N, C-alpha and C positions, 0 to 999 in steps of 0.2 A: 763894861757891861757884863753882868754875870751870865753863866751859861744858860740859866733858865730864862732870863730875859731875852737873851740872843735867840734861843730856840723858839720862843713865844713869837719873836718877830719873824722868824723864818717861817714858821707855820702859818702865821697870819698872812704872810706874803703869798703862800700857796693857795690858800683859800681866796684871797683877793684875785689872784691870776684865774682861777677857775670861774669865779662868779663874773669877772670882767668879760671873759671870753663868752659866757652864756648870754650876758645881757646885751653885748654888742649887736646881737641879731634882732632884738626886739623892736626897735623904733621903725625899722623898715621891712618887717617880716612879710607884709603883702607884696612887696617887690622881690623879695628873696624867693618866695615860693613861685612866684611867676617866672622868675629866671631859671628855675630848676624843673619847669615843666606843668606847674599847676595852672588850671583853667578858671578856678574861682578865687575869691579873695578871703572871706571870713572863713568858710568852710576848711579851705586848704591850709590857712593859717593855724586855724584850731588843731588839725591834726598833726601838722608839722611841730608845734609846741607839745602836744599831748604824747607824741611817740617818744620823745626824750623823757619826759616824767614818768611815763609808764614804765620805761627801762629803769629809771631811778628807783621806783617802787620795787621792781622785781628783783634787782641786784644788790641794793644797799645792804640787805641782810646777809648776802653771800659774802661780800667783801669783809663785813664785820666779824662774821663767824670764822672765816679762814684766818683773819688777823689774830683772833683770840686763840685759835688752836695753835697757830705757828708761834705765838709769842712775838711777832715782828710786824712792824707796821710800815716802815720806811720803803722797803723794796716794793711793797704793794701800792703805795702812793706813787712811786715813780712809774711803776707799770700802768696804773690807771691813767695817770696824765699823758704818758706817751700814746697809750690807745686812744685817749680822747683826741689827742692832737692828729693822729691819723685819721680818725673819724671826720674831723672838721676839714681836713684837706681832701678827703675822699668826697664829701658832700660838695666841695667847691669844683672838683675836677671831673669826677666820674659821670654825673648826669649828662653833661655835654658830650664827653668823649665816648660813652657808650649808649647814648640816647635811652637812658633809663626811664621807665615809666615812673609816675609819681608814687606809686606803690614801692618800687625800688629805692626811691629816695627816702621814704619813710623807714624802710628797713635799715638803711645806712644811718639814718638819724637815731634809731633805737639802739644800735651797735655803739655809736658815739655816746649815747646816754648810759649805756650799761658799763662802759669803761670810765667815763668821767666822773660817775658817782663814787668810784673807789677812791680817786684822789681827794675829793671833797669830803666824803664821809670819814675817811681814816685820818686825813689832816685834822678834822675836828676832834676825832678820838685821841690823837696825839697830844692836842692841847689839854684834853681831859686828863691825860697822864702826867702833866706837868704839876710842879708845886706852885704855891704862890697865891692860892685862893681860886675857887671855882668861878666865882663871879668875875674876877679879873680875867681869868683865861678865856671864859666864854664871852666876856666883854670884848677881848681882843679878837675872837672869832666873829663876834657881831659887827664890830667896826670894819673888819676886812670884808665881811659880806656887804655891809652897807656901802663901803667905799666902791666896791667892785661894780655894784648895781648903780650907785650914783655916778660914777665916771663912765660906765658902760653905755648908759642911755644916752647922754648927749655926744659921746665920742662915736658911738654906733651910727647915731644920725648923720654925722659928718662923713663917716666912711662910706655910707650909702651913696652920698654925693660923688664918690670916686668910681662907683659901680656896685651892682647889687651883690656880687660874690665877694667883694673885698673884705666885709667883716669875718667871712668864713676863714679866709687865709690868715687874718690877723689873729683870730681866736686860736687857730692851730698853733701859731707861733708863740702865744701866751702860754699855752699848756706845755710846750717844750721848755720854756723857761721855768715853769712851775716844777718840771721834773728834774732840771738841774739843781734848783734851790733845794728841793726834798732830798737830794742825794747826801747833802752835808748835814743832815739832822740826825742826831743819834736816836736809837730806839730807847724808850723807857717803858715799854709795854711789860705788864707781868708776865713772868715766864713759869709759873707754877703749874702743877698737875691740874689745879682747878681752871686754867685757861683752855682745856681740851674742848673739842667741838661740842660734845654732849652738853658740858656745863654752859657753854655759851648759848646754846639753843634754848635752854630752859630758863634763862635769865628773866625773861619776861612773865613766865609762869610763876617763878618764885616771888617776883617783885610787881604784883599787878598794879601797885600804886604809880608805876611809871606810865600808866595810862593817862594820868592827869597832864604831865607835861606834853605827852604825845598828842592829846587833843588840842591843847592851847597851840602847839607847834602847827597842828593841822589848820587852825584857824588864821594864824600868822600867815602862813604861806598861801593859803587860799586867796588872800588879797593880792599878793604878788602875782600869783597865776592869772587872777582877773584882770588886773591892769597891764600884764603883759600882752594880752589879747585884747579884750574888750576895751580897755583904756587906750591902747594904741589906735585901734580902728575908730574908736569914738572921737578922739581928738582930731584925727585927720578928716573924717567925714563930717562931723557936727561943727567943727571950728574952722575947717580947711587949712589945718597945720600940715606942713610938709614933714619929711622924716627927721630933719634936723630939729625943727621946733617941737616936734613930738617927743624927741629925746630930751630936750630941755624940760618939758612938763613932767615926764617921768622922773628926771633928775630932782624935781621939787619934792618928790616923795622920798627918793632914795638919799638925798643929801642930808637932811636932818636924821634920817634913819641911821646914817653912817656915823655922823659926827657925835651923836649922843649915845651910842652904844656902850663905848667904854666907861664913861662916868656913870651911866645907869647900871652897868654891871657892877662897878665898885659899890654904888648905892645899895644894890641888892645883897651884897656881902654884909653890909652894915645894918640894914633894916629887915632882911629877910626877903623871901621870894614872893610871899603872899601879896603884899600891898601893890608892887608893881604889876604883877599878873592880873589881880582882880580889878585894879583901877584901869589898866589898858584894855582888858577884854571887855569891860562893861561899856566902853565908849567907842570901841573900834568899829562896830557895825554901823553906828550912827554917822560916823565920819565918813565911811565909804558912800552911804546914801547922799551925803552932802555934796560930794563930787558930782554926782549925776543931776543933782537939783541946781547946781551953780549955773547962772544964765550967761555968764560971760567968761572969757578966758582969765582975766585977773582973778575973778571969784574962784574959779576951778583951781587956779594956781595956789591960792591961799589955803584952800581945803586940802589940797595934796600935801602941802606942808604939815598941816595939822595930822593927817593920816600918818605921815612919816615919824612924827614925834611920838605919837601913841604906840606906833610900832616899835620904836626904839626903846620905850619904856618896857615893853613886854618881852621882847626877843632874848636878851642876854640872861634875864631872870629865869625864862623858860628853860633855856640851854643849860644854865647852871643847876637847875633842879634835876635835870637828868644825871648829871654829875654826882649830885648830892645823894641820889637814891640808887645809883648803880654800884654793884660790888666791883672791886678792882679787876677781877678776872672777867667780868662781863661787860666791861666798858665798850668794847667794840660792838658787841651786839646791841648794848642799850642805845648807843648813839646811832647805829644803824637803824634801829627801830624808829628813833626820833626823825631821822632823815627820811625814812620811809613814809611815815605819817605825814611829814611835811610835804614830800613829794605828792603823796596823795592829795593833800590839800591844794597844791599847785595845780595838780590834774584836774581836781574838781573845779577850781576856779576857772580854768580854761574851758572845760566842757559844759559846765552849768552856765557860766557867763556867756560862752559862744552860742550855745543853744537857744538860751532865753533871748539874747540880743537878736539872734536871726529871726525867731519867731514872733517876738512881742515888742522888740524895740530896745534902744539903749536904756531908757529910764527904767523900764521893767527889769532889765538886767541888774542895774545898780541897786534897785530896790530888793530884788531877790538875794543878791550877794549879801548886802548889809543885813537883811532879815535872817539869813542862814547864820551868820557869824553872831548875831545877837541871840538867837535860840541856842546855839551850841554854849555860849557863855552862860545863858541862864540855866542850863542843865548842869554845866560843869562846876560852876563856882560854888554852890551850896556843898558839894562833895568835897571840894578843895578846902572849904572853911571848916568842915566837920573833922578834919585831921586832928588826932589827939595833941594836946598841948606839949605832951612829953616828946613828941616828935619835932618840935620846933627847931631843934639844933639842925636836924636834917635839912631843913629849909633855909639854913643860913641866918636864923633869927637868934 
């Protein structure tokens, strides 16, 4: 195995571990928030998930800018993973030991999110630094994300059967493993003067076209946030599923999302980014609404698979587009911006979905989520298609 392929596998392993740890919590999050002191279900679950992603939004850019300034990424990935591990362990242990209020729990959750995003975002950036094709590298990232979420949902449901806090301890252990793997990965970050902080911070200003993949990343992650909260509570309350069965339902979305990421990433290297992104975004919102309209568990399961396939078509092409458009010296900031927008999408999916479901019911939440994604696609796609033909090579075409 060549060094590039070996490092691609190691970095994908880090991304996989971070996402697996994160998604372990989703199937039984109502049980988890009750175990750490919450007195409501939907509202507490919403704020518990939102606290992590608010921290992702706030700190993704910080980690990216620091890595661009230092010209180093590996030590920061290790630090982020270990910090996230400590955060998960603290969430499992401190609420009971110190009788923390739920506000204190949310503060711990935010700290855990602020450190975890460093490991995730910079591992993605290190994949951008590799040779071998942006679609291939981002396809590896995508399949790691997809596998982490696909395995995490059903596994988390099983772990909740052992105790409401067990997924937190397992998540902490996974991030320790991620830190150990990251230690062996050499840095390939550009170390020129252009990598200094000032240069990193103006990357987005210099390349406003990066806003396109950021918007599509927002839409992609919006769905994940929506299903993490609303989908979880919906399957449990409307269909009477337990945590394990709910995890399997979520896995029906994440399994095809995982398995198809790499081949779709390679496809985007061959045919360009436009076709996968445009085709996927045009259909995504309709598929989300379809889940809410499904009258039975089997029908909902089939629709979840469809959503996963569409997401797999979009995701690697969107991430590869960030790599295509970013300068070498600004990759850390560019990917941090993408992850920040993605985290805002996840956060919006949680907050919009949770609020609408609480006020108007689950069907209204699914319709609102789907309509928002369709609207964003309608606004963004025309701009995407108007990009000058001479820029086609930038998009892998």
